[in-house]
C-alpha positions in Angstrom: -48.9 38.0 -31.6 -47.0 36.1 -28.9 -48.4 33.5 -26.5 -48.0 36.1 -23.8 -50.8 38.1 -25.4 -53.2 35.1 -25.3 -55.3 34.5 -22.2 -57.3 31.4 -21.9 -58.1 31.7 -18.2 -57.3 34.4 -15.7 -56.0 34.1 -12.2 -56.2 37.0 -9.7 -55.0 35.9 -6.3 -56.2 39.0 -4.5 -59.8 39.0 -5.7 -62.5 36.3 -5.1 -63.6 34.5 -8.3 -67.3 34.6 -8.6 -67.5 32.5 -11.7 -66.2 31.7 -15.2 -68.6 32.0 -18.1 -68.0 30.7 -21.6 -65.8 33.7 -22.3 -65.7 36.0 -19.2 -64.2 35.5 -15.7 -65.9 37.5 -13.0 -64.3 38.6 -9.8 -65.6 40.5 -6.8 -64.0 43.8 -6.1 -66.3 45.1 -3.3 -70.0 45.2 -2.5 -70.7 47.6 -5.4 -68.2 46.5 -8.1 -67.1 43.5 -10.2 -64.1 43.0 -12.4 -65.0 41.3 -15.7 -62.1 39.8 -17.6 -62.8 38.9 -21.2 -60.6 36.0 -22.1 -59.6 34.7 -25.5 -61.8 31.6 -25.0 -64.3 30.8 -27.8 -67.5 28.9 -27.4 -69.6 27.4 -30.2 -73.0 25.6 -29.7 -72.6 26.6 -26.0 -69.4 24.5 -25.6 -66.1 26.2 -24.8 -63.5 25.2 -27.4 -60.0 24.1 -26.2 -58.1 26.7 -28.2 -58.1 30.4 -27.6 -58.3 33.0 -30.3 -55.4 35.5 -30.0 -56.4 39.0 -29.1 -60.1 38.2 -29.1 -60.8 39.4 -25.5 -59.4 42.9 -26.2 -61.4 43.2 -29.4 -64.6 42.2 -27.7 -63.9 44.7 -24.9 -63.3 47.5 -27.3 -66.4 46.8 -29.4 -68.6 46.6 -26.3 -67.2 49.9 -25.0 -67.9 51.5 -28.4 -71.6 50.4 -28.3 -72.2 51.0 -24.6 -71.2 54.6 -25.1 -73.3 55.0 -28.3 -76.4 53.6 -26.7 -76.3 55.3 -23.3 -79.0 57.7 -24.2 -81.3 54.6 -24.6 -80.3 52.8 -21.4 -77.7 53.1 -18.6 -74.9 50.5 -18.8 -72.7 48.6 -16.4 -69.6 50.9 -16.9 -67.9 52.8 -14.0 -65.0 55.3 -13.8 -62.7 52.7 -12.2 -59.8 51.2 -14.1 -57.9 47.9 -13.8 -55.1 49.9 -12.1 -57.6 50.9 -9.4 -58.3 47.3 -8.3 -55.2 45.4 -9.3 -51.8 46.4 -7.7 -49.5 43.8 -9.3 -47.9 45.5 -12.3 -47.6 42.3 -14.4 -51.2 41.4 -13.7 -52.3 44.9 -14.6 -50.5 44.6 -17.9 -52.1 41.3 -18.6 -55.6 42.4 -17.8 -55.6 46.0 -19.1 -57.5 46.3 -22.4 -59.5 43.1 -21.9 -61.1 43.9 -18.5 -63.7 46.3 -17.1 -64.6 47.3 -13.5 -68.4 47.4 -13.6 -71.4 47.9 -11.4 -72.4 44.9 -9.3 -75.9 44.3 -10.6 -78.5 41.4 -10.5 -78.7 39.8 -13.9 -82.1 39.1 -15.3 -82.5 35.3 -16.1 -83.1 35.9 -19.8 -81.2 36.6 -23.0 -82.8 39.3 -25.1 -82.3 37.9 -28.6 -83.2 40.2 -31.6 -83.4 39.0 -35.1 -83.4 41.1 -38.3 -82.7 38.3 -40.8 -83.8 34.7 -41.2 -80.7 32.6 -40.4 -79.3 30.1 -38.0 -81.7 28.3 -35.6 -84.4 30.8 -36.8 -84.1 29.5 -40.4 -84.2 25.9 -39.2 -87.3 26.7 -37.1 -89.0 28.5 -40.0 -88.4 25.6 -42.4 -90.1 23.2 -40.0 -92.9 25.3 -38.6 -93.3 28.5 -40.7 -92.5 30.3 -37.5 -89.5 31.6 -35.6 -89.7 30.9 -31.9 -93.5 30.7 -32.1 -93.9 33.9 -34.2 -95.8 33.4 -37.4 -94.0 34.6 -40.6 -95.2 34.8 -44.2 -94.7 31.8 -46.5 -91.9 31.7 -49.0 -89.1 33.5 -47.1 -85.6 32.3 -48.0 -82.4 31.7 -46.0 -80.7 35.0 -44.9 -83.7 37.1 -46.1 -84.5 40.3 -44.2 -87.4 39.7 -41.9 -90.6 41.7 -42.4 -90.0 43.2 -39.0 -87.4 43.0 -36.3 -88.2 40.0 -34.0 -87.7 39.7 -30.2 -87.1 36.0 -29.5 -85.9 35.7 -25.9 -84.1 32.7 -24.4 -83.8 31.4 -20.8 -80.2 31.6 -19.7 -78.7 28.2 -19.2 -76.0 27.2 -16.7 -72.5 26.9 -18.2 -72.3 23.9 -20.5 -76.1 23.7 -21.1 -78.0 25.1 -24.1 -80.1 28.2 -23.7 -83.8 27.6 -24.1 -86.0 29.6 -26.4 -89.0 31.0 -24.6 -92.1 33.0 -25.5 -92.9 36.5 -24.3 -95.4 35.2 -21.8 -92.6 33.2 -20.2 -90.5 36.4 -20.0 -93.3 38.1 -18.2 -93.5 35.2 -15.8 -89.8 35.3 -15.1 -89.1 39.0 -14.8 -92.6 40.7 -14.6 -94.5 42.7 -17.2 -92.7 46.0 -16.7 -89.2 44.6 -17.2 -90.4 42.3 -20.0 -91.8 45.2 -22.0 -88.8 47.5 -21.4 -86.2 44.8 -22.3 -88.1 44.0 -25.5 -88.5 47.6 -26.6 -84.9 48.6 -25.6 -83.4 45.6 -27.3 -85.2 46.3 -30.6 -84.4 50.0 -30.4 -80.7 49.3 -29.9 -80.6 46.7 -32.6 -82.3 48.9 -35.2 -80.0 51.9 -34.5 -76.9 49.7 -34.6 -78.0 47.9 -37.8 -78.5 51.2 -39.6 -75.1 52.5 -38.4 -73.4 49.3 -39.4 -75.1 49.1 -42.8 -73.5 52.5 -43.7 -70.1 50.9 -42.9 -70.7 47.8 -45.1 -71.8 45.5 -42.4 -75.2 43.8 -41.9 -76.0 42.9 -38.3 -78.2 39.9 -38.8 -79.1 39.2 -35.2 -77.7 39.8 -31.7 -78.4 39.2 -28.0 -78.3 41.4 -25.0 -78.3 40.8 -21.2 -79.8 43.1 -18.6 -79.5 43.6 -14.8 -81.0 45.6 -12.1 -79.6 47.6 -9.1 -81.0 47.7 -5.6 -83.5 50.4 -6.6 -84.8 48.3 -9.4 -83.3 50.4 -12.2 -82.5 48.5 -15.4 -79.0 48.4 -17.0 -77.5 46.7 -20.0 -74.7 44.4 -19.0 -72.2 41.8 -20.2 -71.3 42.6 -23.8 -72.9 44.6 -26.6 -73.1 43.9 -30.3 -69.8 41.9 -30.5 -68.9 39.2 -33.0 -69.5 36.7 -30.1 -73.1 37.9 -29.5 -74.1 38.8 -33.0 -73.9 37.8 -36.6 -72.0 40.3 -38.8 -72.1 39.9 -42.6 -70.3 42.0 -45.2 -72.8 43.8 -47.4 -70.7 43.0 -50.4 -70.8 39.3 -49.7 -74.6 39.1 -48.8 -76.9 37.2 -51.0 -80.4 35.9 -50.1 -80.7 32.1 -50.3 -77.4 31.2 -48.8 -75.5 31.6 -45.5 -73.4 34.7 -46.1 -69.7 34.9 -45.1 -69.3 36.6 -41.7 -67.1 38.5 -39.4 -68.0 36.4 -36.4 -67.6 33.0 -35.0 -69.9 31.6 -37.7 -66.7 30.9 -39.5 -65.7 28.5 -36.7 -69.3 27.0 -36.6 -69.1 26.3 -40.3 -65.8 24.5 -39.8 -67.2 22.5 -36.9 -70.1 21.4 -39.0 -67.7 19.6 -41.3 -66.5 17.4 -38.4 -68.1 14.3 -36.8 -68.8 16.1 -33.5 -72.1 15.9 -31.6 -71.8 19.4 -30.1 -71.3 18.2 -26.6 -68.0 18.5 -24.5 -65.2 17.8 -25.1 -65.0 20.1 -28.2 -62.4 19.3 -30.9 -59.2 21.2 -31.2 -59.1 23.9 -33.9 -56.3 24.1 -36.6 -54.0 27.1 -36.3 -55.2 28.6 -39.6 -58.8 28.5 -38.3 -57.8 30.4 -35.2 -55.8 32.9 -37.2 -58.6 33.5 -39.6 -61.1 34.0 -36.8 -58.8 36.5 -35.1 -58.5 38.4 -38.3 -62.3 38.5 -38.7 -62.8 39.9 -35.2 -60.2 42.6 -35.8 -61.7 43.5 -39.1 -65.2 43.8 -37.6 -63.9 46.3 -35.1 -62.0 48.3 -37.6 -64.8 48.5 -40.0 -67.5 49.2 -37.4 -65.7 52.0 -35.6 -64.1 53.7 -38.7 -65.5 57.1 -39.6 -67.5 57.2 -42.8 -65.2 57.9 -45.7 -62.2 57.0 -43.5 
């Protein structure tokens, strides 16, 4: 893959930039639409790393499209019929952005991240070791690292500004932030999507250990799922054949990068360290493999 295929930061002269997230650049198209460009930036521990992962933005976009379409009977999503060519007239810019960009509905994001956990790993495992709970939810004694949880847990977080860490919150706080109706719907929809996706992925040799979703509302108050869905950036994907309780399994996601960063003397605050070329290449391979395995027909 050439450097021309790598996009760290987009620049679209004809559209107003609304903001840059850890991975996505968001532009205003009109009163009803946004253009979301998924860059090749990689964040870890809520810090954007200085080196892009080649092709990552296109893979994330393809994976999200796949899941948005699969789950549309559960909840409406942000997708529209408009394409990049409908809103970008410069042919070179069209070429750069096509495949990694979506023209979506302009919606009001809810200020929470809907985190769903099916396995005891990451911050949940650390929390459990210290308190016997995950995000304030009591769990049985004696659970081991990476063990399947007795039930799927909804452990929401308050969305932080760029560069800050998201804050775990309890369900009462969700109700306070978005109201009881939305809180209940977001929780129930998130669990339903996760459990359907986890069953689907398991048949294809992948365990979805946990994930997070974002939601938004339109002017009529209707709820939509937005941002990304069940990507290696927002989820932990483990190969079934590499899974073993009691250890952190190998993964198809950026846990590979996190594991590398854990070997460094870095305090997880900006600036982030540079990544070696082999780490970037291996990460790109894992993202591509996740997409290929997840979308392949059974027996294919």
